[in-house]
C-alpha positions in Angstrom: -0.1 0.1 0.1 2.7 2.5 0.9 4.5 1.7 -2.3 1.1 2.4 -4.4 0.8 5.6 -2.3 4.3 6.6 -3.1 3.9 5.9 -6.8 0.8 7.8 -7.2 2.4 11.1 -5.5 4.4 11.9 -8.6 1.6 11.0 -10.8 -0.7 13.5 -9.0 2.0 16.2 -9.3 2.4 15.7 -12.9 -1.3 16.3 -13.2 -1.3 19.5 -11.4 2.0 20.9 -13.2 0.1 19.8 -16.4 -3.0 21.6 -15.5 -1.1 24.8 -14.5 1.0 24.4 -17.7 -2.5 24.3 -19.6 -4.0 27.0 -17.9 -1.0 29.4 -18.4 -1.4 28.4 -22.3 -4.9 29.4 -22.5 -4.4 32.7 -20.7 -1.2 33.7 -22.9 -3.2 32.4 -26.2 -6.3 34.3 -25.4 -4.3 37.4 -24.6 -2.1 37.1 -27.7 -5.3 36.8 -29.8 -6.8 39.8 -28.1 -3.5 42.1 -28.7 -3.5 40.8 -32.5 -6.9 42.4 -32.8 -5.2 45.5 -32.4 -2.0 44.9 -33.6 -3.1 44.6 -37.3 -4.8 47.9 -37.5 -2.3 49.8 -35.7 0.8 48.4 -37.7 -0.7 49.4 -40.9 -1.3 52.8 -39.5 2.1 53.3 -38.1 3.3 52.6 -41.6 1.5 55.1 -42.9 3.1 57.5 -40.5 6.5 56.4 -41.3 5.5 57.3 -45.1 6.2 53.4 -46.0 4.0 50.4 -47.5 1.8 49.2 -44.7 2.9 45.6 -45.5 6.4 46.5 -43.8 4.5 47.5 -40.5 2.4 44.1 -40.4 5.9 42.2 -40.9 7.1 44.4 -38.2 4.0 43.0 -36.0 5.1 39.7 -37.0 8.9 39.3 -36.9 9.9 42.1 -34.5 7.1 41.2 -31.9 8.0 37.5 -31.8 11.7 38.1 -31.8 11.5 40.5 -28.7 9.0 38.4 -26.9 11.4 35.3 -26.9 14.4 37.2 -25.6 12.7 39.6 -23.4 12.6 40.1 -19.8 9.1 41.5 -19.2 6.2 38.9 -19.2 3.9 41.4 -20.5 5.7 44.0 -22.9 4.6 43.8 -26.3 6.8 45.2 -29.1 6.3 45.9 -32.7 5.8 49.4 -34.7 5.0 52.5 -32.5 4.0 56.0 -33.3 6.8 57.6 -31.9 9.5 55.4 -33.5 7.5 55.9 -36.7 7.5 59.6 -36.7 11.2 59.6 -36.2 11.7 57.0 -39.0 9.8 59.4 -41.3 11.9 62.4 -40.3 15.1 60.1 -41.1 13.6 59.0 -44.6 13.1 62.7 -45.6 16.5 62.7 -47.2 14.8 60.6 -49.7 12.4 62.2 -52.8 8.8 60.9 -52.7 9.7 59.2 -56.0 12.5 57.3 -54.5 10.1 54.8 -52.7 12.5 51.6 -53.3 15.6 53.4 -52.1 13.7 54.8 -49.0 12.4 51.2 -48.3 16.0 49.8 -48.6 17.4 52.5 -46.3 14.7 51.8 -43.6 15.8 48.1 -43.6 19.5 49.3 -43.2 18.0 51.7 -40.6 16.6 48.9 -38.5 19.7 47.0 -38.5 21.8 49.9 -37.3 19.6 50.5 -34.6 19.6 47.0 -33.5 23.4 46.9 -33.6 23.3 50.1 -31.3 21.1 48.6 -28.8 22.8 45.3 -28.6 26.1 47.3 -27.8 24.1 49.3 -25.0 23.1 45.9 -23.7 26.3 44.0 -23.9 28.1 47.0 -22.3 25.6 47.1 -19.3 24.4 50.7 -20.1 20.7 49.7 -20.1 20.5 50.9 -16.5 21.5 54.5 -17.4 18.0 55.0 -19.1 16.7 55.1 -15.6 18.3 58.6 -14.8 16.3 60.3 -17.8 13.5 62.1 -16.1 10.0 60.8 -16.4 8.7 64.2 -17.2 10.9 64.0 -20.2 9.5 60.8 -21.3 5.9 62.3 -20.6 6.5 65.5 -22.6 7.9 63.5 -25.4 4.7 61.3 -25.6 2.6 64.4 -25.6 4.7 65.7 -28.6 4.8 62.5 -30.5 1.1 62.0 -30.2 0.1 65.8 -31.1 2.8 64.9 -34.3 0.8 62.1 -35.0 -2.5 63.8 -35.1 -1.0 66.4 -37.3 0.3 63.9 -39.5 -2.9 62.4 -40.2 -5.0 65.5 -41.0 -4.5 65.1 -44.9 -5.9 61.4 -44.9 -8.7 62.5 -42.6 -9.5 65.3 -45.0 -9.2 63.2 -48.0 -6.6 65.7 -49.5 -2.8 65.3 -50.8 -0.5 66.1 -48.0 1.6 69.0 -49.1 5.4 69.6 -48.7 8.1 67.3 -48.3 10.1 65.5 -45.6 12.5 68.4 -45.5 10.0 70.9 -44.6 8.7 71.4 -41.0 5.8 69.3 -39.9 3.7 72.8 -39.2 4.9 74.2 -42.4 3.4 70.9 -44.3 0.3 71.2 -42.3 -0.1 74.9 -43.3 0.3 74.1 -46.9 -1.9 71.1 -46.7 -4.6 73.1 -45.3 -4.4 76.0 -47.9 -4.0 74.2 -51.1 -6.6 74.6 -53.8 -7.8 71.0 -53.7 -11.5 70.5 -52.1 -11.9 68.5 -49.1 -13.1 65.0 -49.6 -16.2 65.2 -47.5 -16.9 61.3 -48.1 -13.2 60.9 -46.5 -14.3 63.3 -43.7 -17.4 61.3 -43.1 -15.2 58.0 -42.8 -12.7 59.7 -40.4 -15.2 61.4 -38.2 -17.1 58.3 -38.1 -14.3 56.1 -37.2 -13.2 58.5 -34.2 -16.9 58.5 -32.9 -17.4 54.8 -33.3 -13.8 54.1 -31.7 -14.6 56.5 -28.9 -18.2 54.8 -28.4 -16.7 51.3 -28.6 -14.1 51.7 -26.0 -16.8 52.8 -23.5 -18.9 49.8 -24.2 -15.8 47.6 -23.8 -15.1 49.3 -20.3 -18.7 49.1 -19.1 -19.4 45.5 -20.0 -15.7 44.2 -19.4 -15.6 42.9 -23.0 -12.4 42.0 -24.9 -10.7 44.8 -26.3 -11.3 44.0 -30.1 -13.0 47.6 -30.5 -10.4 48.9 -32.7 -10.5 46.0 -35.2 -14.2 46.0 -35.0 -14.5 49.5 -35.9 -12.0 49.3 -38.8 -14.1 46.4 -40.1 -17.5 48.1 -39.8 -16.2 51.5 -41.3 -14.7 49.8 -44.3 -17.7 47.7 -44.8 -19.8 50.8 -44.6 -17.6 52.5 -47.2 -17.9 49.2 -49.6 -21.5 49.4 -49.0 -21.9 52.9 -50.1 -19.8 52.3 -53.1 -16.7 54.7 -51.9 -14.2 52.0 -52.0 -15.1 50.4 -55.6 -14.9 52.0 -58.8 -15.4 51.2 -62.4 -12.6 50.0 -64.7 -10.2 52.8 -65.1 -11.7 55.1 -62.6 -10.6 56.2 -59.1 -12.4 55.3 -56.1 -14.2 58.1 -54.1 -12.0 57.8 -51.2 -8.1 56.8 -51.2 -7.2 53.3 -50.0 -4.3 51.6 -48.5 -2.3 49.4 -50.7 -3.1 45.7 -50.9 -1.0 43.7 -48.4 0.4 40.5 -50.2 -1.0 37.0 -48.8 2.4 36.1 -47.7 4.6 36.0 -44.9 8.0 38.3 -44.7 11.0 36.6 -46.2 14.6 37.0 -45.6 16.1 39.9 -47.3 19.7 41.4 -47.5 19.2 45.4 -47.6 21.0 47.3 -49.9 24.1 49.5 -48.2 25.4 52.7 -49.6 28.1 54.6 -47.8 26.2 57.8 -48.1 23.1 56.1 -46.5 25.3 55.1 -43.5 26.4 58.5 -42.9 22.7 60.1 -43.4 21.3 57.7 -41.1 24.0 57.8 -38.4 22.5 60.3 -36.0 19.0 59.2 -36.6 19.8 55.3 -35.8 21.5 56.5 -32.4 18.6 58.9 -31.5 16.0 56.0 -32.3 17.8 53.2 -30.8 17.7 55.3 -27.5 14.2 56.5 -28.0 13.1 53.0 -28.5 14.8 51.6 -25.3 13.3 54.5 -23.2 9.8 53.7 -24.6 10.2 50.0 -24.2 11.9 50.4 -20.6 9.3 52.9 -19.3 6.3 50.8 -20.5 8.0 47.5 -19.0 8.6 49.4 -15.7 5.3 50.8 -15.5 3.4 47.3 -15.9 6.3 45.7 -13.7 4.9 48.0 -11.0 1.6 46.6 -11.2 2.5 42.9 -11.6 5.4 43.1 -9.2 7.9 41.4 -11.8 11.6 42.3 -11.2 13.0 43.3 -14.6 16.4 42.9 -15.9 16.9 46.2 -17.9 20.0 45.0 -19.9 18.2 41.9 -20.8 15.3 44.0 -22.4 17.5 46.2 -24.0 19.3 43.2 -25.7 15.8 41.8 -26.8 14.9 44.9 -28.3 18.2 45.1 -30.2 17.9 41.5 -31.7 14.4 42.3 -32.8 15.3 45.3 -34.6 18.4 43.6 -36.1 16.3 40.4 -37.2 13.5 42.6 -38.5 15.9 44.6 -40.6 16.8 41.3 -42.6 13.0 40.6 -43.0 11.9 43.7 -44.4 10.7 45.3 -41.1 10.3 48.7 -39.9 12.2 49.9 -36.6 10.1 49.0 -33.5 9.8 49.2 -29.8 7.5 48.5 -26.7 3.9 49.3 -27.5 2.1 51.2 -24.6 -1.5 50.2 -25.9 -0.8 46.7 -26.9 1.2 46.1 -23.6 -1.9 47.4 -21.5 -4.3 45.1 -23.2 -1.7 42.2 -23.0 -1.5 42.6 -19.1 -5.4 43.2 -18.9 -6.2 40.2 -20.7 -4.5 38.1 -18.5 -1.1 37.2 -20.1 1.2 35.2 -17.6 4.5 34.7 -19.9 6.2 36.3 -22.6 5.0 33.7 -25.1 1.8 35.7 -25.2 3.6 38.0 -27.8 4.6 34.9 -29.7 1.0 34.0 -30.2 0.2 37.8 -31.0 2.7 37.4 -34.0 1.3 34.1 -35.1 -2.3 35.5 -35.0 -1.1 38.4 -37.1 0.7 36.1 -39.5 -2.4 33.8 -40.0 -4.7 36.9 -40.5 -2.4 38.2 -43.3 -2.3 34.7 -45.0 -6.3 34.7 -45.0 -7.5 38.1 -45.2 -4.7 39.8 -47.1 -6.8 40.8 -50.2 -9.5 42.6 -48.1 -7.0 45.2 -46.8 -7.4 46.6 -50.2 -10.7 47.9 -49.2 -9.7 49.7 -46.1 -9.8 53.6 -46.4 -6.9 55.9 -45.4 -9.3 57.9 -43.8 -10.3 55.2 -41.5 -7.0 54.4 -40.3 -6.4 58.1 -40.0 -9.6 58.3 -37.5 -8.3 55.3 -35.7 -4.8 56.6 -35.3 -5.9 60.0 -34.0 -7.8 58.2 -31.3 -4.8 55.9 -30.6 -2.4 59.1 -30.4 -4.9 60.8 -28.1 -5.0 57.8 -25.7 -1.4 57.8 -25.4 -1.4 61.0 -23.3 -2.1 60.1 -20.0 -4.0 63.2 -18.9 -3.9 62.4 -15.1 -0.2 61.9 -15.1 0.5 65.0 -17.0 -1.9 66.9 -14.8 0.0 65.5 -11.9 3.2 66.6 -13.3 2.1 70.2 -14.3 0.8 70.6 -10.7 3.4 68.9 -8.6 6.6 70.8 -9.6 7.3 73.7 -11.9 11.0 72.0 -12.5 8.9 68.8 -14.0 6.2 71.0 -15.5 8.8 73.0 -17.4 10.7 69.9 -18.3 7.6 68.3 -19.7 6.3 71.2 -21.7 10.0 72.1 -23.2 10.3 68.5 -24.3 6.6 68.5 -25.9 7.6 71.8 -27.5 10.8 70.5 -28.9 9.3 67.5 -30.3 6.8 69.7 -32.2 8.6 73.0 -32.9 12.2 71.5 -33.3 12.5 67.8 -34.2 11.0 64.8 -32.8 14.1 62.9 -33.4 16.0 64.9 -30.9 13.3 65.9 -28.3 14.3 63.2 -25.7 18.2 64.3 -26.2 17.0 68.0 -25.8 14.8 67.5 -22.9 17.5 65.3 -21.1 20.0 68.0 -21.8 17.6 70.6 -20.2 17.1 68.4 -17.3 21.0 67.7 -16.8 21.6 71.4 -17.1 18.9 72.3 -14.6 20.2 69.6 -12.3 23.8 70.9 -12.5 22.6 74.4 -11.7 20.5 73.1 -8.7 23.5 70.8 -7.4 25.9 73.8 -7.6 23.9 75.9 -5.2 26.2 75.0 -2.3 24.5 76.0 1.1 26.4 77.8 4.1 24.8 78.7 7.3 26.4 80.2 10.4 25.9 78.3 13.7 25.9 79.7 17.1 26.0 78.3 20.6 23.1 79.6 22.7 23.4 80.1 26.4 20.9 77.0 26.5 23.9 75.2 25.0 21.9 74.7 21.6 23.9 74.8 18.5 21.6 76.0 15.9 21.6 78.6 12.9 22.2 82.4 13.6 19.1 84.6 13.7 19.5 88.6 13.3 18.9 88.9 17.2 22.0 86.9 18.3 25.1 88.8 19.5 28.4 88.5 17.7 30.5 85.3 18.2 32.3 84.9 21.3 35.7 83.9 19.9 34.7 81.2 17.3 32.7 81.1 14.3 30.9 78.2 13.1 29.7 77.5 9.5 27.8 74.5 8.5 28.0 73.4 4.8 25.7 71.2 2.8 25.6 70.1 -0.8 27.5 68.6 -3.7 31.3 69.4 -3.3 32.1 69.4 -7.0 33.6 71.8 -9.8 30.0 73.5 -10.5 29.9 74.5 -6.6 33.8 75.5 -6.3 32.7 79.0 -7.0 30.0 79.3 -4.2 32.2 77.3 -1.8 35.1 79.8 -2.3 33.0 82.8 -1.8 31.5 81.3 1.5 35.2 80.5 3.0 36.2 84.1 2.0 33.0 85.4 3.6 33.9 83.3 6.9 37.5 84.7 6.8 36.3 88.0 6.5 33.8 87.8 9.2 36.5 86.5 11.5 38.9 89.0 10.8 36.1 91.9 11.4 35.3 90.4 14.9 38.8 89.8 15.6 38.2 86.1 15.8 41.0 83.5 15.7 39.0 80.1 15.6 36.8 79.1 12.7 34.8 75.6 12.7 33.8 74.4 9.2 31.1 71.7 9.6 31.4 69.3 6.4 29.3 66.5 7.4 26.7 67.2 4.5 29.0 67.9 1.7 29.1 65.0 -0.9 31.2 63.8 -3.8 34.3 66.2 -3.3 36.1 66.7 -6.6 39.6 68.0 -7.2 38.4 71.5 -8.0 36.7 71.8 -5.0 39.6 70.2 -2.9 41.9 72.8 -4.3 39.7 75.6 -3.0 39.8 74.1 0.5 43.3 73.4 0.3 44.1 77.2 -0.8 41.9 78.6 1.9 43.7 76.5 4.5 47.1 77.6 3.6 46.0 81.4 3.6 44.4 80.7 6.9 47.7 79.4 8.5 49.5 82.3 7.3 46.9 84.9 8.5 47.1 83.2 11.9 43.3 82.0 11.6 42.9 78.5 13.2 40.6 76.4 11.2 38.9 73.2 12.6 37.3 70.7 10.0 34.2 69.0 11.7 32.2 65.8 10.5 34.8 64.9 7.9 33.5 61.8 6.2 35.8 59.0 5.2 35.9 59.9 1.3 36.7 63.5 2.2 39.4 62.7 4.5 40.8 60.1 2.2 40.7 62.7 -0.7 42.6 65.3 1.4 45.1 62.7 2.7 45.8 61.9 -1.0 46.6 65.4 -1.9 48.6 66.1 1.1 46.3 68.5 3.2 46.4 66.5 6.3 50.2 66.2 6.4 50.3 70.2 6.6 47.1 70.6 8.7 47.0 69.9 12.4 45.7 66.6 12.9 44.2 67.6 16.2 42.1 70.2 14.2 40.5 67.4 11.9 37.3 65.6 13.5 35.9 62.9 11.4 32.4 61.8 11.4 32.5 58.4 13.5 29.7 56.0 14.7 30.0 57.3 18.5 27.8 58.9 20.8 29.6 62.2 20.8 29.6 63.7 17.5 32.3 65.0 15.8 31.0 68.6 15.5 30.3 68.9 19.0 33.8 67.8 19.6 35.4 70.4 17.4 32.9 72.9 19.0 34.4 72.0 22.3 37.9 72.1 21.0 37.5 75.6 19.3 36.3 77.1 22.5 38.8 75.3 24.6 41.4 76.9 22.4 39.8 80.3 22.7 39.7 80.2 26.5 43.2 79.2 26.6 43.9 82.2 24.5 41.9 84.6 26.4 43.5 83.5 29.6 47.1 84.0 28.2 46.2 87.5 27.0 44.3 88.5 29.8 45.0 86.0 32.7 43.4 88.3 35.4 39.9 87.9 34.2 39.8 84.3 33.3 38.5 81.3 35.9 40.4 78.1 37.0 38.4 76.1 34.6 39.3 78.4 31.6 42.8 78.3 32.7 42.6 74.4 32.7 41.5 74.6 29.1 37.7 73.7 29.5 35.4 75.9 27.4 32.7 78.1 29.4 30.1 75.4 28.1 30.5 71.6 29.1 28.2 70.3 26.3 26.3 71.1 23.5 23.1 70.0 21.6 22.3 70.0 17.9 
């Protein structure tokens, strides 16, 4: 009986594991199919944003999505073509004339390979963690700018007119030329685009209200396309044009391996764009992955995710794919649909591929205006209004940063918006960090060490200054000015003992250390006794390396140690003791025995 029970235990365990595996498969499959429903129309729309054939967007939703899912770290991140990356791709391909489509396509495949190589390099060199130091306000501002550009870029398709200008023209200039052109607005296209927007908004409300599968984008696209076909707007007689513009038909075939054409001038022209898109893609993917991981509780490997993005773009370039990144909308749907593992992304890619094989001929009936309307809705949904409001209200610094990045995306160049925002963030931080603070302290009759107030009497033989902030080259000027002010105050009040509290200064560099060294030399020459209080180990080690401690009396350096009596209080007691001894020497008839013995008038101090 015991043997039978023992043999049944592994069998029961196997059944439990098998059931768990099957349950995981079902959840991932359902999530993958749900994401595929929105991935198909989005991938075609994003290809239009990039100014390329819609099939390349679909190929990206197959190859890049599957590859990045296999190698990624996040269980829920879904990769593929995105609006932000597509906008930058459009900007990068502006070097080609509209007629040179084949060259622009080949250059785009090459661009994807270059982006992948850069991202893989970032992952291999373990630089992926650096992306966490880019402010969230910069990313939020960029999304606002990218969403605005997406909406602006679809105005022509929504109105049923031809977009004016070239990629060399500014996006606002192209919008102006499009709106003022002589060609009349196609009101049938306007009806389709407005109808798509209204249906998309209404369908999403129904999905949320009744907790339905998020197939609303696909359903709206099918309904609008069917309506246009029934109205006769998407069909035409032999040799005539259709009433509204349609997207190009997608071949009913899967992407095949393809080695892109390589030209030296392309490598030079696309170099800056590839670096900008590589960084942008990583920021987009990691920001989304972190947001979802915060909800799911998953621990992410940032460098592994960077590697997955790089491999996805690299492989995609050899299968005629657009550059891609993590998708916010598809990732959110994947998580909400109950995905458990990364393979939900693989199932998404398989579902898109199967749909292309079966329904590819029907894509020839999709009006561009329908995709334009859906794309405007999708772009507007990318803007997290609640988060943006929080940033604008919470901090002037972050509000200015988000606004500046969004403005740079629209008015300057989407390609470098995040770089501009990050540069502003860095410059602002350096400015704030360089504001070293210095406060004069006093010892009150109640034996309390606190900041001086105007009502306090002049110092009694000792001056005390407390410094706080980053002790680096940016703060060296302020540090030097504070030290000169302290020396001048000591001279004016005929005080020979100065305590510098350095407990709260951080990251000393050679420029600031040189300022301190020079000040200590001048102090010794002028007879000013300087006591260094609360010296941290890193500062002490730096002072030792440059020889300051060899020239400065070690009894005047009070290191910050783990003990009950602080270094600052010991330094203050020592300074008052030295001052008392000097007063006793100069005026022995007025000093007490305690003073003659070297004890300060106050026995202890409280901070």
